[in-house]
C-alpha positions as CSV (number, residue, x, y, z in Angstrom):
1,X,5.5,-12.2,1.6
2,X,4.7,-8.5,1.3
3,X,3.0,-8.3,4.7
4,X,5.0,-8.5,7.9
5,X,4.5,-7.5,11.6
6,X,6.3,-4.7,13.3
7,X,6.1,-3.1,16.8
8,X,3.6,-0.5,15.7
9,X,1.4,-2.7,13.5
10,X,1.9,-4.2,10.0
11,X,4.1,-3.2,7.1
12,X,3.1,-3.8,3.5
13,X,5.5,-3.7,0.6
14,X,3.7,-2.2,-2.4
15,X,4.4,-1.2,-6.0
16,X,2.3,1.6,-7.4
17,X,1.2,1.8,-11.0
18,X,0.1,5.5,-11.5
19,X,-2.0,6.9,-14.4
20,X,-3.9,3.6,-14.7
21,X,-7.3,3.4,-16.3
22,X,-8.5,1.3,-13.3
23,X,-8.0,1.4,-9.6
24,X,-7.2,-1.8,-7.6
25,X,-4.6,-4.1,-6.2
26,X,-3.2,-7.6,-6.7
27,X,-0.4,-9.6,-5.1
28,X,2.5,-10.1,-7.4
29,X,4.4,-13.3,-6.4
30,X,7.4,-12.5,-8.6
31,X,8.2,-9.2,-6.9
32,X,6.6,-10.2,-3.6
33,X,4.8,-6.9,-3.5
34,X,1.2,-5.8,-3.5
35,X,0.7,-4.0,-6.9
36,X,-1.6,-1.0,-6.5
37,X,-3.1,0.7,-9.5
38,X,-4.3,4.3,-9.3
39,X,-5.6,6.7,-11.8
40,X,-3.7,9.6,-10.2
41,X,-0.4,10.7,-11.5
42,X,2.8,10.9,-9.5
43,X,3.0,14.6,-10.0
44,X,3.0,16.6,-6.7
45,X,2.5,13.4,-4.7
46,X,-1.1,12.9,-6.0
47,X,-0.6,9.1,-6.3
48,X,0.8,8.8,-2.8
49,X,-2.1,10.8,-1.4
50,X,-4.6,8.7,-3.2
51,X,-3.0,5.4,-2.0
52,X,-2.9,6.6,1.6
53,X,-6.5,7.7,1.3
54,X,-7.6,4.3,0.1
55,X,-5.5,2.3,2.6
56,X,-6.7,4.6,5.4
57,X,-10.3,4.0,4.4
58,X,-9.8,0.2,4.5
59,X,-7.4,-0.1,7.5
60,X,-7.5,3.1,9.5
61,X,-4.3,4.9,10.5
62,X,-1.6,4.4,7.7
63,X,1.5,6.1,6.5
64,X,4.2,5.7,3.9
65,X,7.4,4.8,5.8
66,X,9.8,4.4,2.8
67,X,9.8,5.0,-0.9
68,X,7.9,8.3,-1.0
69,X,9.6,9.2,-4.3
70,X,9.7,5.6,-5.7
71,X,7.1,3.4,-7.1
72,X,8.2,0.7,-4.6
73,X,7.0,1.8,-1.2
74,X,6.4,0.4,2.3
75,X,3.2,1.3,4.1
76,X,2.7,1.1,7.9
77,X,-0.7,0.1,9.0
78,X,-0.9,1.1,12.7
79,X,-2.6,-1.0,15.3
80,X,-3.4,-4.0,13.2
81,X,-2.1,-7.6,13.1
82,X,-1.0,-9.6,10.1
83,X,-3.9,-12.0,10.1
84,X,-6.4,-9.1,10.2
85,X,-4.7,-7.3,7.3
86,X,-4.5,-10.5,5.2
87,X,-8.2,-11.3,5.9
88,X,-9.2,-7.8,4.8
89,X,-7.1,-7.9,1.6
90,X,-8.7,-11.2,0.5
């Protein structure tokens, strides 16, 4: 599963698809990651900023804890539990 608890909240494994014509997300069972489409390019961290903006709007305090230069990232959602994050994503 791409969502797991940690001492500070919940971690989500994602894979970004930059330069997309659409924005959105969908769980990918094969890679066990949440695929996140964004229209922003990876240039100068624009895709990362946009993803953090979207996740923060949905969940509150978020940060990328690994994969800042990769398409595969782990995001920390602070102060939330797994059940709450799963419910929101559905």
